[in-house]
C-alpha positions as CSV (number, residue, x, y, z in Angstrom):
1,X,105.8,-33.2,8.2
2,X,103.9,-31.2,10.9
3,X,100.9,-30.9,8.7
4,X,100.8,-34.7,8.3
5,X,101.0,-35.2,12.1
6,X,98.2,-32.7,12.8
7,X,96.1,-34.3,10.1
8,X,96.6,-37.8,11.5
9,X,95.8,-36.6,15.1
10,X,92.6,-34.9,13.9
11,X,91.6,-38.1,12.1
12,X,92.3,-40.2,15.2
13,X,90.3,-37.9,17.4
14,X,87.3,-37.9,15.0
15,X,87.4,-41.7,14.7
16,X,87.7,-42.1,18.4
17,X,84.7,-39.8,18.9
18,X,82.6,-41.8,16.4
19,X,83.5,-45.1,18.0
20,X,82.8,-43.7,21.4
21,X,79.3,-42.6,20.4
22,X,78.6,-46.0,18.8
23,X,79.8,-47.8,22.0
24,X,77.7,-45.5,24.1
25,X,74.7,-46.2,21.8
26,X,75.3,-49.9,22.5
27,X,75.3,-49.2,26.2
28,X,79.0,-50.0,26.6
29,X,80.3,-47.5,29.1
30,X,83.8,-46.3,29.3
31,X,84.0,-47.6,32.9
32,X,83.1,-51.2,31.7
33,X,85.7,-51.0,29.0
34,X,88.5,-49.8,31.3
35,X,87.6,-52.1,34.2
36,X,88.3,-55.1,32.0
37,X,91.7,-53.6,31.2
38,X,92.8,-53.3,34.9
39,X,93.1,-50.9,37.7
40,X,95.7,-48.5,36.1
41,X,93.3,-47.9,33.2
42,X,90.5,-47.2,35.6
43,X,92.6,-44.6,37.4
44,X,93.6,-42.9,34.1
45,X,89.9,-42.9,33.0
46,X,88.8,-41.3,36.3
47,X,91.4,-38.6,36.1
48,X,90.7,-37.8,32.5
49,X,86.9,-37.9,32.7
50,X,87.0,-35.4,35.6
51,X,88.9,-32.9,33.5
52,X,86.9,-33.2,30.2
53,X,83.5,-34.5,31.2
54,X,81.7,-34.5,27.8
55,X,83.8,-35.3,24.8
56,X,86.9,-36.8,26.4
57,X,85.0,-39.8,27.7
58,X,83.8,-40.7,24.3
59,X,87.2,-40.0,22.6
60,X,89.0,-42.1,25.2
61,X,86.6,-45.0,24.8
62,X,86.9,-44.8,21.1
63,X,90.6,-44.4,21.2
64,X,90.9,-47.7,23.2
65,X,89.7,-49.4,20.0
66,X,91.0,-47.0,17.2
67,X,94.6,-46.5,18.3
68,X,95.6,-50.2,18.5
69,X,94.0,-50.9,15.1
70,X,95.8,-47.9,13.7
71,X,99.1,-49.1,15.2
72,X,98.6,-52.6,13.7
73,X,97.8,-51.1,10.3
74,X,100.8,-48.8,10.3
75,X,103.1,-51.7,11.4
76,X,101.6,-53.9,8.7
77,X,102.2,-51.2,6.1
78,X,105.8,-50.8,7.2
79,X,106.4,-54.5,6.9
80,X,104.9,-54.7,3.4
81,X,107.1,-51.8,2.2
82,X,110.3,-53.6,3.2
């Protein structure tokens, strides 16, 4: 079980990094994405980006897209298996 969790986390980080790079290429900044989500998200972004300047910004931006899609896919899979 732990190996599966680690593997899933690595896949999510890599997918988030790729999506973050693509969004950056399209000139969609993390600040723009989080400002549209509300002030709490902006505060979380500012705290996180000050800690991990380079990669964390792109991972966080990509995760804003990847994680909800992954959660929906996992929920859909669970519903189909019942």
